[in-house]
TIMAR-976525 format. One record per residue (C-alpha): x, y, z. Coordinates in steps of 0.2 Angstrom, whole numbers, padded with zeros to 4 digits, always signed. Example, Ala and Ser with C-alpha at 12.3 -4.5 7.8 and 13.67 -1.06 7.14 Angstrom:
BEGIN
+0062-0022+0039
+0068-0005+0036
! end
This chain:
BEGIN
+0265-0159-0176
+0255-0147-0165
+0239-0157-0168
+0248-0173-0162
+0255-0164-0147
+0238-0158-0142
+0231-0175-0143
+0245-0181-0132
+0242-0168-0119
+0224-0172-0118
+0228-0190-0116
+0240-0186-0103
+0227-0178-0092
+0217-0193-0094
+0216-0207-0081
+0222-0224-0088
+0209-0238-0090
+0222-0251-0092
+0240-0245-0092
+0254-0255-0100
+0253-0267-0114
+0248-0285-0110
+0257-0299-0118
+0252-0317-0118
+0253-0327-0102
+0267-0337-0096
+0268-0354-0088
+0267-0354-0069
+0283-0357-0059
+0285-0365-0042
+0280-0354-0027
+0294-0348-0015
+0288-0348+0003
+0298-0333+0010
+0296-0315+0009
+0314-0308+0009
+0327-0317+0019
+0342-0309+0029
+0354-0316+0016
+0345-0307+0002
+0345-0291+0012
+0364-0293+0016
+0368-0294-0002
+0361-0277-0005
+0373-0263-0005
+0364-0253+0008
+0357-0259+0024
+0340-0256+0030
+0346-0244+0043
+0355-0234+0030
+0340-0234+0019
+0329-0226+0031
+0341-0215+0041
+0339-0199+0030
+0321-0199+0031
+0316-0203+0048
+0304-0217+0051
+0302-0217+0070
+0299-0233+0079
+0291-0222+0093
+0272-0220+0094
+0266-0204+0087
+0249-0196+0083
+0254-0189+0066
+0241-0185+0053
+0243-0187+0035
+0232-0184+0020
+0233-0196+0006
+0227-0188-0011
+0223-0202-0023
+0225-0200-0042
+0212-0198-0055
+0216-0183-0066
+0208-0166-0062
+0193-0174-0055
+0204-0181-0041
+0212-0164-0039
+0195-0155-0037
+0189-0168-0024
+0205-0165-0014
+0202-0147-0015
+0185-0149-0007
+0192-0158+0008
+0207-0146+0010
+0194-0132+0011
+0184-0141+0023
+0198-0144+0035
+0205-0127+0033
+0188-0120+0038
+0188-0130+0054
+0197-0123+0070
+0206-0134+0083
+0217-0130+0098
+0235-0135+0097
+0247-0140+0112
+0250-0122+0116
+0232-0118+0118
+0231-0108+0102
+0216-0109+0090
+0222-0114+0073
+0215-0122+0056
+0214-0140+0057
+0225-0141+0042
+0239-0135+0053
+0239-0151+0062
+0242-0161+0046
+0260-0166+0044
+0260-0173+0027
+0250-0171+0011
+0254-0187+0001
+0249-0184-0018
+0249-0195-0033
+0245-0191-0051
+0230-0179-0051
+0231-0178-0032
+0249-0172-0032
+0243-0155-0039
+0233-0149-0024
+0247-0157-0013
+0260-0146-0021
+0248-0130-0023
+0243-0131-0005
+0262-0128+0000
+0269-0118-0014
+0256-0108-0023
+0261-0090-0020
+0243-0086-0014
+0238-0085+0005
+0230-0102+0009
+0212-0095+0013
+0212-0087-0004
+0219-0103-0013
+0206-0114-0005
+0192-0100-0006
+0187-0103+0012
+0175-0089+0012
+0162-0099+0003
+0146-0106+0011
+0146-0123+0019
+0127-0125+0020
+0121-0132+0003
+0104-0124+0005
+0113-0107+0002
+0122-0111-0014
+0117-0100-0028
+0120-0101-0047
+0129-0084-0046
+0140-0091-0032
+0144-0106-0043
+0149-0096-0059
+0161-0085-0049
+0179-0091-0048
+0192-0080-0041
+0209-0082-0051
+0218-0085-0034
+0207-0100-0030
+0214-0118-0033
+0198-0121-0043
+0203-0108-0056
+0217-0120-0063
+0205-0135-0063
+0191-0127-0073
+0191-0123-0091
+0201-0108-0098
+0199-0100-0114
+0210-0107-0128
+0219-0117-0115
+0225-0131-0126
+0232-0119-0139
+0241-0108-0125
+0249-0124-0117
+0255-0130-0134
+0261-0113-0139
+0270-0111-0122
+0279-0128-0125
+0284-0126-0143
+0289-0107-0142
+0304-0112-0131
+0320-0120-0136
+0320-0133-0122
+0304-0140-0127
+0306-0139-0146
+0322-0150-0145
+0318-0160-0129
+0301-0168-0129
+0304-0175-0112
+0302-0158-0104
+0286-0153-0114
+0275-0162-0101
+0283-0152-0087
+0280-0136-0096
+0262-0141-0100
+0259-0144-0081
+0267-0128-0077
+0256-0118-0089
+0240-0126-0085
+0242-0127-0066
+0257-0118-0057
+0259-0103-0068
+0241-0097-0062
+0248-0094-0044
+0265-0086-0049
+0275-0101-0044
+0293-0097-0049
+0301-0109-0061
+0317-0120-0059
+0319-0118-0040
+0323-0133-0028
+0308-0139-0019
+0312-0132-0002
+0308-0133+0017
+0302-0118+0028
+0313-0103+0030
+0321-0108+0046
+0327-0125+0040
+0333-0117+0024
+0344-0106+0034
+0352-0121+0042
+0354-0129+0024
+0363-0114+0017
+0375-0113+0032
+0380-0130+0029
+0381-0129+0010
+0391-0113+0005
+0388-0116-0014
+0369-0114-0012
+0359-0098-0012
+0342-0094-0005
+0337-0089-0023
+0340-0107-0028
+0325-0113-0017
+0306-0111-0017
+0302-0112+0002
+0285-0118+0010
+0273-0103+0012
+0274-0096+0030
+0255-0099+0032
+0256-0118+0030
+0264-0132+0040
+0261-0147+0029
+0275-0156+0019
+0270-0162+0002
+0275-0180-0002
+0275-0183-0021
+0275-0201-0028
+0282-0205-0045
+0288-0221-0053
+0305-0227-0061
+0302-0235-0078
+0320-0240-0083
+0334-0232-0093
+0330-0219-0106
+0342-0229-0118
+0332-0245-0117
+0316-0236-0123
+0301-0247-0116
+0310-0263-0114
+0310-0262-0095
+0291-0260-0094
+0289-0274-0107
+0298-0286-0096
+0287-0280-0081
+0272-0285-0090
+0280-0303-0092
+0283-0303-0073
+0265-0297-0069
+0257-0310-0080
+0268-0324-0073
+0264-0318-0055
+0246-0316-0058
+0244-0334-0065
+0255-0341-0051
+0246-0332-0037
+0229-0339-0043
+0236-0356-0044
+0243-0355-0026
+0226-0349-0020
+0217-0363-0029
+0201-0353-0027
+0185-0350-0037
+0180-0333-0043
+0169-0331-0028
+0183-0323-0017
+0175-0323+0000
+0177-0341+0001
+0196-0340-0001
+0204-0346+0015
+0221-0352+0009
+0231-0345+0024
+0249-0340+0026
+0257-0348+0041
+0265-0331+0045
+0260-0313+0044
+0266-0309+0027
+0259-0307+0010
+0257-0322-0002
+0257-0310-0017
+0273-0302-0011
+0281-0320-0010
+0275-0324-0027
+0282-0308-0035
+0299-0311-0026
+0299-0329-0033
+0296-0323-0051
+0304-0305-0053
+0322-0310-0054
+0319-0327-0063
+0311-0320-0079
+0313-0301-0079
+0329-0296-0071
+0319-0287-0058
+0312-0275-0070
+0297-0268-0060
+0291-0250-0059
+0300-0243-0043
+0291-0231-0032
+0301-0214-0028
+0294-0201-0016
+0300-0183-0018
+0298-0170-0004
+0307-0155+0004
+0315-0169+0015
+0323-0178+0000
+0321-0190-0014
+0319-0208-0008
+0316-0225-0013
+0315-0240-0001
+0313-0254-0014
+0324-0269-0010
+0332-0280-0024
+0343-0281-0038
+0338-0273-0055
+0345-0276-0072
+0347-0262-0084
+0354-0270-0100
+0371-0277-0095
+0372-0268-0079
+0364-0273-0062
+0360-0260-0049
+0356-0264-0031
+0342-0256-0022
+0338-0246-0011
+0347-0231-0017
+0354-0218-0004
+0341-0205-0001
+0347-0188-0008
+0342-0170-0005
+0333-0161-0018
+0348-0151-0023
+0359-0167-0024
+0347-0178-0034
+0356-0181-0050
+0353-0169-0065
+0343-0167-0081
+0356-0158-0091
+0357-0159-0110
+0366-0152-0124
+0356-0136-0122
+0364-0133-0106
+0359-0132-0088
+0349-0116-0091
+0336-0126-0100
+0318-0127-0092
+0320-0138-0076
+0336-0145-0082
+0347-0144-0067
+0335-0143-0052
+0322-0154-0044
+0308-0141-0044
+0290-0142-0040
+0286-0142-0059
+0298-0156-0061
+0290-0166-0047
+0272-0162-0053
+0277-0167-0071
+0284-0184-0066
+0269-0188-0054
+0256-0184-0068
+0266-0190-0083
+0254-0203-0090
+0261-0202-0108
+0278-0207-0103
+0271-0223-0094
+0259-0228-0108
+0271-0237-0120
+0284-0235-0133
+0286-0223-0148
+0283-0205-0147
+0273-0205-0130
+0288-0213-0122
+0298-0197-0127
+0288-0187-0115
+0294-0197-0100
+0304-0186-0087
+0322-0191-0086
+0335-0189-0073
+0353-0195-0072
+0356-0202-0054
+0369-0211-0045
+0367-0230-0043
+0374-0244-0032
+0388-0255-0040
+0386-0248-0057
+0388-0231-0067
+0376-0217-0065
+0361-0219-0076
+0349-0208-0085
+0332-0216-0080
+0314-0213-0085
+0302-0207-0072
+0283-0206-0075
+0266-0206-0067
+0266-0213-0049
+0250-0221-0053
+0260-0235-0061
+0264-0240-0043
+0250-0234-0032
+0234-0223-0035
+0229-0220-0017
+0244-0211-0010
+0243-0221+0007
+0259-0231+0006
+0271-0216+0007
+0262-0212+0023
+0264-0230+0030
+0283-0228+0025
+0284-0214+0037
+0275-0222+0051
+0260-0209+0051
+0247-0215+0064
+0232-0207+0057
+0230-0207+0038
+0215-0199+0029
+0212-0205+0012
+0203-0195-0002
+0198-0205-0017
+0184-0204-0030
+0182-0218-0041
+0181-0237-0042
+0188-0242-0059
+0188-0261-0060
+0186-0267-0077
+0175-0276-0083
+0164-0273-0068
+0166-0255-0064
+0172-0239-0073
+0174-0221-0070
+0155-0218-0071
+0151-0231-0058
+0143-0223-0043
+0142-0229-0025
+0123-0231-0028
+0128-0245-0041
+0139-0253-0028
+0126-0252-0015
+0113-0260-0026
+0125-0274-0032
+0128-0279-0014
+0109-0278-0010
+0113-0264+0003
+0119-0278+0015
+0124-0272+0032
+0123-0287+0043
+0138-0299+0045
+0125-0312+0051
+0115-0312+0035
+0116-0329+0028
+0120-0322+0010
+0133-0310+0017
+0147-0319+0007
+0138-0317-0009
+0134-0299-0006
+0152-0296-0001
+0158-0304-0017
+0147-0292-0028
+0153-0277-0018
+0171-0282-0020
+0169-0284-0039
+0165-0265-0040
+0177-0259-0028
+0194-0252-0033
+0208-0265-0033
+0220-0251-0031
+0212-0249-0013
+0208-0267-0009
+0226-0273-0014
+0232-0264+0002
+0223-0278+0012
+0228-0292+0001
+0213-0293-0011
+0219-0290-0029
+0203-0292-0038
+0196-0305-0050
+0203-0298-0066
+0221-0293-0068
+0223-0274-0070
+0239-0268-0078
+0246-0257-0065
+0258-0263-0051
+0245-0266-0037
+0253-0283-0035
+0267-0274-0025
+0256-0265-0013
+0250-0278+0001
+0254-0269+0017
+0239-0272+0029
+0236-0289+0038
+0218-0294+0033
+0219-0313+0029
+0200-0316+0030
+0195-0299+0023
+0187-0294+0040
+0193-0276+0038
+0186-0275+0020
+0169-0283+0026
+0169-0269+0040
+0171-0256+0027
+0157-0263+0016
+0145-0263+0031
+0150-0245+0036
+0149-0238+0019
+0132-0246+0015
+0125-0241+0032
+0130-0223+0029
+0124-0223+0011
+0107-0229+0017
+0106-0214+0028
+0111-0202+0015
+0127-0198+0024
+0145-0195+0017
+0155-0211+0015
+0168-0209+0028
+0174-0223+0038
+0188-0226+0050
+0197-0243+0050
+0207-0243+0067
+0222-0251+0072
+0227-0259+0056
+0242-0271+0058
+0256-0267+0045
+0266-0282+0037
+0283-0282+0029
+0283-0275+0011
+0300-0276+0002
+0294-0266-0013
+0290-0251-0002
+0303-0254+0012
+0290-0256+0025
+0295-0266+0040
+0282-0272+0052
+0293-0270+0068
+0297-0252+0063
+0278-0247+0061
+0265-0244+0073
+0247-0249+0070
+0238-0237+0059
+0221-0229+0059
+0215-0227+0041
+0200-0215+0037
+0193-0217+0020
+0183-0203+0011
+0174-0210-0004
+0169-0194-0014
+0151-0199-0018
+0135-0188-0018
+0126-0190-0002
+0107-0187-0002
+0108-0176+0013
+0119-0164+0003
+0110-0165-0014
+0092-0163-0007
+0097-0147+0001
+0104-0139-0014
+0091-0126-0021
+0080-0132-0036
+0086-0118-0047
+0104-0126-0046
+0100-0145-0044
+0086-0146-0056
+0079-0159-0044
+0087-0176-0039
+0084-0194-0044
+0081-0209-0032
+0100-0210-0030
+0102-0192-0025
+0111-0187-0041
+0106-0170-0049
+0095-0169-0064
+0102-0153-0070
+0112-0159-0085
+0128-0148-0081
+0129-0156-0063
+0122-0173-0068
+0139-0181-0067
+0145-0172-0051
+0155-0178-0042
+0159-0192-0055
+0166-0180-0068
+0174-0189-0082
+0193-0189-0080
+0196-0194-0098
+0203-0184-0112
+0197-0167-0117
+0183-0169-0103
+0195-0166-0089
+0201-0150-0097
+0184-0143-0099
+0175-0144-0082
+0165-0128-0080
+0168-0116-0066
+0151-0121-0059
+0156-0139-0058
+0172-0137-0050
+0164-0125-0037
+0151-0138-0033
+0164-0151-0030
+0172-0139-0018
+0156-0136-0009
+0153-0154-0008
+0170-0157+0000
+0169-0144+0013
+0151-0150+0018
+0157-0168+0020
+0170-0162+0033
+0158-0151+0042
+0144-0165+0042
+0156-0178+0048
+0166-0167+0061
+0156-0173+0076
+0153-0190+0069
+0141-0199+0057
+0126-0211+0062
+0116-0224+0055
+0097-0222+0052
+0094-0230+0070
+0106-0218+0078
+0121-0229+0080
+0138-0221+0078
+0147-0227+0062
+0161-0214+0061
+0167-0205+0077
+0171-0189+0068
+0186-0179+0061
+0185-0169+0077
+0191-0184+0087
+0206-0187+0075
+0211-0168+0076
+0208-0167+0095
! end
């Protein structure tokens, strides 16, 4: 039993390569030509205004900044750690004329799966932020030493991401030695995440995820049954609110029936979508245009979901100190019951319960705590199928519309989105900075694919006037992550078994924005620079699965940070550390050969060395510093205007 649980724990810290089961295809159904009509919305128990009232989505223009921390196991977490450090090291001036860390201007840290861990730790680790991010480390890569890389303070975020002695046994022992996990496997994963990550920073268990102290005082004044000791508040030295994405996978009592129905929906949608496009595999030639600014894929999903699967789609939820929220629109069948979404947003202390026959004192049983949120957002075993792995799914009994309360399954938010961008679009954040570090797109790309591979596949094309541009763009798209490109309406050539079919939110009917991104990334790669590109004034379209309404959302500036290995960094690292570099700028030292493309799979993710994690951190802080005042091409043209301008 212990051996089996250890295997499950190792798998859980992996990043899925395929996701859900894939049953045989179904015959296409006629295409519906609407997004979602007023009559459909009127039949929903809650109006749009009610759905967004508890978490403000201001229609006013703002200049908010949000970080989107993509998933990808502990590899993703270490990438985000590096960028957080770099931004914390930079100083800017606020509206009061005070000099502050750039991170103090970030309103939200949106985290998903592996990216949820740094988002939570940044706000709730009981360690001062500069110690947590180890900001005293050098930025200049020429000054990195082997001694520096081998040193890892226990207060550093990198400590929990690197290998610890006997860590798997300690985690299993922690889980099995407590009554709540021995009898309730669904809480084992929460306990494992707590032991591996949160316990290192003295994060107290079973406390409501809370706001800052001033806001908590107002909450306590209005709720006499609550006490200050019930809450874990934001540390006084941070201003950023975490947004943690997780997915609903149906009722506990239905086992995996809900997600099996979703695979039927997805297969039907995929077949129908490609029939509607009537396009060859060479995607840049696709020009089947929608007459209005809405998503063809969203139309197809809406035409299929209720017809063959009872609306059984993984539904995104976002948890934060502000509340627990889903803005999904539609009717969803749970067995014989039909619930109407969206659900009313709830405060962290009022979002259902996880009580059991062991009582409310069981680990995480009664409160929406940071370990419960982290456990849900990273819970890959619970989203991977039926049988024993499904027993590890987090569960919560919550109120529903037009039907009794239900105990639902909640698991890895990567089932819905791997980028963490969409929760920020929901909240009308003007400036979104996305950190992502892999381009898994089977069969063309896997976790080991580097941008050097992508650059070569696209022949390094940087000229829109190149007569072969469409061909080069096609090859580039094949290797890019469809979890990113789906945001712009490009879903890949091959179906991937996650819910990216729900995620089209930016208007880009001719892939002009994606073409711009290829040109910018290839230009920067050629010059050995970090791959950081800003896509300005992106137009948002309606998306009913995330509750995004175009008329309530301003145009967005999206800055994408691809965590690659720039030559301008690697060529400066001393030879005693790097062992030299190859033609792509990758280190020849075997220990660092895979940095920053560390394997996120299985036991590999649990055994990163301290030196590897520290090198990941050095790279991230250097990227921010290198790009602060902008990045240029070889011929001196500005490609990225700089983080300094965003944070000005």
